[in-house]
C-alpha positions in Angstrom: -5.5 1.0 15.3 -7.1 2.4 18.2 -8.0 5.9 19.1 -4.6 6.7 17.4 -3.3 9.6 17.2 -0.2 11.2 15.8 2.0 15.4 16.1 4.4 15.9 14.5 7.2 18.1 16.1 6.2 20.6 14.3 2.3 21.0 16.0 1.0 19.3 12.4 -1.6 16.8 13.9 -1.5 13.8 10.7 -4.1 11.6 12.9 -6.6 12.1 15.6 -8.9 9.2 16.8 -8.2 7.0 13.9 -9.8 3.5 14.0 -8.6 0.6 12.1 -8.8 -3.3 12.1 -7.5 -6.1 9.9 -8.5 -9.0 8.8 -6.2 -12.1 7.5 -6.4 -11.9 3.5 -7.6 -8.6 3.4 -6.6 -6.0 0.3 -7.5 -2.7 2.1 -7.1 0.5 0.1 -6.4 3.8 2.0 -8.4 6.4 -0.4 -8.1 10.2 0.6 -6.6 13.7 -0.5 -3.6 14.8 0.4 -2.5 15.6 3.6 -5.3 13.1 5.0 -2.4 11.1 6.9 -2.4 8.0 4.5 1.2 7.7 4.7 1.4 8.1 8.1 -1.0 5.1 8.5 1.7 3.0 6.9 4.4 4.2 9.1 2.9 3.7 12.0 2.0 0.3 11.1 5.2 -0.2 10.1 6.4 1.0 12.8 8.9 3.4 11.6 7.0 6.1 14.0 5.3 6.0 17.4 1.5 7.1 18.2 1.3 10.4 19.7 -1.6 8.1 21.9 -3.4 5.4 21.1 -2.2 1.6 20.8 -1.6 -0.6 18.1 -2.3 -4.8 18.2 -0.8 -7.1 16.1 -2.6 -10.4 16.4 -3.3 -9.8 19.9 -0.6 -8.4 21.8 2.2 -9.1 19.5 3.8 -5.7 18.0 4.5 -5.4 14.8 8.1 -6.3 13.6 9.5 -8.7 10.8 6.2 -9.7 9.4 6.1 -6.3 7.2 6.9 -5.3 3.9 6.8 -2.1 2.4 6.9 -0.7 -1.2 7.0 3.1 -1.4 6.1 5.5 -4.3 9.4 5.8 -5.4 11.5 2.1 -6.0 14.2 3.2 -3.5 16.4 0.7 -5.3 20.4 0.6 -4.9 21.5 2.2 -8.3 24.5 0.2 -8.1 23.3 -3.2 -7.8 21.9 -5.7 -9.7 18.3 -6.6 -10.1 19.3 -10.0 -8.2 21.0 -7.9 -5.4 18.1 -5.9 -5.5 15.7 -8.3 -4.6 18.5 -10.5 -2.2 19.0 -7.2 0.3 16.4 -7.7 2.9 17.6 -11.2 2.9 21.5 -10.7 3.2 20.8 -8.1 6.1 19.1 -11.2 7.6 22.7 -12.6 7.7 21.2 -15.2 4.1 24.3 -15.8 2.2 24.1 -15.1 -1.6 24.0 -18.7 -2.9 21.1 -20.0 -0.2 19.0 -17.1 -1.2 19.5 -17.6 -4.6 16.6 -19.8 -5.5 14.3 -18.1 -3.1 15.3 -14.7 -5.7 15.2 -16.5 -8.8 11.9 -17.4 -7.8 10.4 -14.3 -6.9 12.0 -12.8 -10.3 9.7 -15.1 -11.8 7.3 -14.4 -10.4 6.9 -10.6 -11.1 7.9 -11.2 -14.7 12.0 -10.1 -14.1 13.8 -13.4 -14.5 15.3 -12.0 -17.7 16.9 -9.0 -16.0 18.3 -10.6 -12.8 21.5 -9.1 -14.0 20.6 -5.7 -15.4 21.2 -2.3 -13.1 18.1 0.3 -12.5 19.3 2.6 -14.6 18.5 0.0 -17.6 15.2 -0.9 -16.7 11.7 1.1 -17.2 10.4 2.9 -14.2 7.5 -0.2 -14.1 10.2 -2.4 -14.0 12.1 -0.9 -11.2 8.5 -1.5 -9.6 8.3 -4.6 -10.2 11.7 -4.9 -8.6 10.5 -2.7 -5.4 7.6 -5.2 -5.0 9.8 -8.6 -5.3 12.2 -7.1 -2.7 9.3 -6.3 -0.2 7.6 -9.8 -0.6 11.1 -11.8 -1.0 10.9 -12.1 3.4 7.0 -13.4 2.8 5.8 -11.3 5.1 2.2 -11.3 6.4 1.4 -7.8 5.5 2.3 -6.0 2.4 1.9 -1.9 2.9 2.3 -0.1 -0.3 2.6 3.4 -0.3 1.3 4.6 -3.6 3.6 2.9 -5.6 1.9 3.1 -9.4 1.4 7.4 -9.1 4.0 7.8 -11.4 3.1 5.7 -14.0 1.2 5.4 -17.3 -2.0 4.3 -17.4 -1.4 1.0 -19.3 1.4 0.2 -17.1 -0.7 0.9 -14.2 -3.4 -1.5 -14.9 -0.9 -4.1 -15.8 0.9 -3.6 -12.2 -2.9 -4.0 -10.7 -3.7 -7.0 -12.8 0.0 -8.8 -10.9 -0.7 -7.2 -8.1 -3.5 -9.5 -7.7 -1.5 -12.5 -9.3 0.7 -11.8 -6.3 -1.9 -11.3 -3.7 -3.4 -14.5 -4.4 -0.9 -16.8 -4.7 1.6 -15.3 -1.9 -1.8 -15.0 1.0 -0.3 -11.6 2.3 -2.8 -9.2 3.7 -2.7 -5.9 2.1 -2.6 -2.2 2.7 -2.5 0.4 -0.5 -2.4 4.1 -0.3 -4.1 5.6 -3.5 -5.7 8.7 -4.6 -6.9 6.8 -7.4 -11.0 5.6 -6.9 -10.6 3.5 -9.7 -7.7 1.7 -8.5 -8.9 1.2 -5.3 -12.1 -0.1 -6.5 -10.4 -2.5 -8.7 -7.9 -3.7 -6.1 -9.5 -4.0 -2.8 -12.2 -5.6 -0.7 -12.5 -2.8 1.5 -11.8 0.5 0.6 -11.8 3.2 3.7 -12.1 6.7 2.7 -10.2 9.2 4.6 -10.8 13.0 5.5 -7.8 15.5 6.7 -7.3 18.4 9.4 -7.0 15.8 11.3 -6.7 12.1 9.2 -9.7 9.8 10.3 -11.7 7.8 8.4 -14.8 9.4 7.0 -16.2 6.0 5.9 -16.0 2.3 4.6 -17.1 0.4 1.0 -16.9 -3.2 0.9 -16.2 -4.0 -2.4 -18.4 -7.2 -3.3 -17.0 -8.3 -6.3 -15.4 -12.3 -7.0 -11.4 -12.7 -7.7 -9.9 -13.0 -9.9 -10.4 -9.7 -11.4 -9.6 -8.6 -15.0 -10.7 -6.3 -18.0 -14.4 -7.9 -17.8 -14.8 -6.2 -14.4 -12.7 -2.8 -15.0 -15.9 -2.4 -17.8 -18.8 -4.0 -15.7 -21.8 -1.7 -14.8 -20.9 -3.0 -11.2 -17.5 -1.1 -11.2 -18.8 1.7 -12.5 -21.7 2.0 -9.5 -19.0 0.9 -6.7 -16.5 3.7 -8.2 -18.9 6.0 -8.4 -20.0 4.7 -4.3 -16.4 5.6 -3.9 -16.5 9.0 -5.3 -19.3 10.1 -3.9 -17.5 8.8 -0.3 -14.4 10.7 -0.9 -16.4 13.5 -1.9 -18.3 14.0 1.0 -15.3 13.9 3.1 -13.5 16.5 1.4 -16.4 18.3 2.1 -16.0 17.7 6.0 -12.6 18.5 6.0 -13.3 21.9 4.5 -16.1 22.2 6.9 -14.1 21.6 9.6 -11.6 24.1 8.8 -13.6 26.7 8.1 -15.2 25.9 11.8 -11.6 26.1 13.5 -10.7 29.5 11.7 -13.8 31.0 12.8 -13.0 29.9 16.4 
């Protein structure tokens, strides 16, 4: 993304002069306060909305199209459909018959630890299980880029930690690039090899931290001095971004 701006019809300037680059295999977290444009960045990358100004490039000059998976904050599952059929949906929309998709869907359900629930419907699942279905549905087409918009925000801490661990296992095995939106400093540092901190009014990157901890990561990393130090750095940068946002707001109010 190069000098990207996005102004909505109501006049809200969500992004202004936004720059972002991704390398193959990155796990990038976008960390920032509400209203900083994090979700707008994901929608622009996914081609769900168009920029007001600036450019987006996908591997040179190719547009972002079918190689993107999207996990929303809510699972957004079809309530009448089974777990299997919810995961099959993207392949179904591509014309893949249920029988032909069965092996891939069952393999993905095994990967997200839901093989025993393939015939269950969403109302029979916990919130964490529903999110696993949503992740499996996003990955079933083998996207090169996975966009995740605060997918674990509504979960309890134990479930969130478990899904963070499982997501990193999937990222390592499926070899996708990830952009993960979160409000949590701790989550961003645990998951990512890069954390980009955003400021608001309008949204832009305030600064970035490289997370120089090896994978795989688990409980030893979560309790290590290095993790605590990285979280402190990210927290300090977030505080600086918030202060910069407030300063710009005060300057605008004073003309």
